[in-house]
N, C-alpha and C positions, 0 to 999 in steps of 0.2 A: 426513514432516516431523515434527520434534518442536519443542515450544514454547520450547526453550532456544536454538534456532538463531537466528542473526543474518543478515539479508539486506540487500542493497544493490541499487540500480538496476543493471541490465545496462549495460555500457559504452556501447552505442549508443543508449541512451534518455536523455531529459531530462524531468524532471517540473517543471511550472510552472502557475501560475494564468493562465488565458487570459481576459482581460477580454472580448474579443469573443464568446466562448463562454459566459461567466459560469459557468465551471467549471474544475476542474483538468484538465489534459491531460498525456499522455505523448507527447513528440515523438520521432520517429525518422527516419532518412534518407528513408524511403519515405512518410512521412505523419504522422498524428496520431491518437491515441486519446482520445476525450472520456470522462472518467470521471464516473459519477454521484456524488452527494454523499458517500455512504458509502464508496465505493471511493477517492475522493479523500482522505478523512480517514484512511484506512488507509495508503495509499501515501505520503502526506505525512509520515508518522512513520517510514517505513522509511529509515534513515539510515546503516546499516552499523555502528551502535553499540548499538541497542536490540534485545533479543531479541523474539520473538513474544509471549512472556509479558508483557514490559514494555509493548509496544504495546497488548495487550489491556487491561492494567491502566489505562493512560492513557486509553483510550477508554471504559472503564467509568466512570471519574471524569468525563470530559467529557460523556457521554451516559448518565446513571444511569437514565433511564426506558426505555431500549431493552432489551427482553427478549432473553436468550440472545445477547448481543453477541459473546461469545467464539467461538461457532461461525461467526458471520458474518465475523469478522476472520480466523479461520483459513482459512475457505473462500476469502476474497478473496486472501490471501497464496498459498494453494495454486494458485489460478487464475493469478495473476501469475507464479508459478514455472513452471507448465506452459506459459504463453505466452512464456516466456523474457524477461519484463519485469524479473524479479528474479533475482539469483543469490546464493548463499551468500557472505557476507563472509569475507575471510581472517582 
């Protein structure tokens, strides 16, 4: 993965805030994935328009006190790609 790539949700996933869970979740035909706060903040910004670098930049501004946020963001996106939650945008 390089940081200029742009990702979007895989077609069979839907991302939303789930009030009952008090967290962001990813819904898919077989169930639901509850995301922790940091993961939710990353995935919420994956919109098929912003590159990984742009997402990192936005999160650095939103959470200036988090050390090494770039590696955390990249790791989360890589995990989501490996799990087939995200795909490259066309």
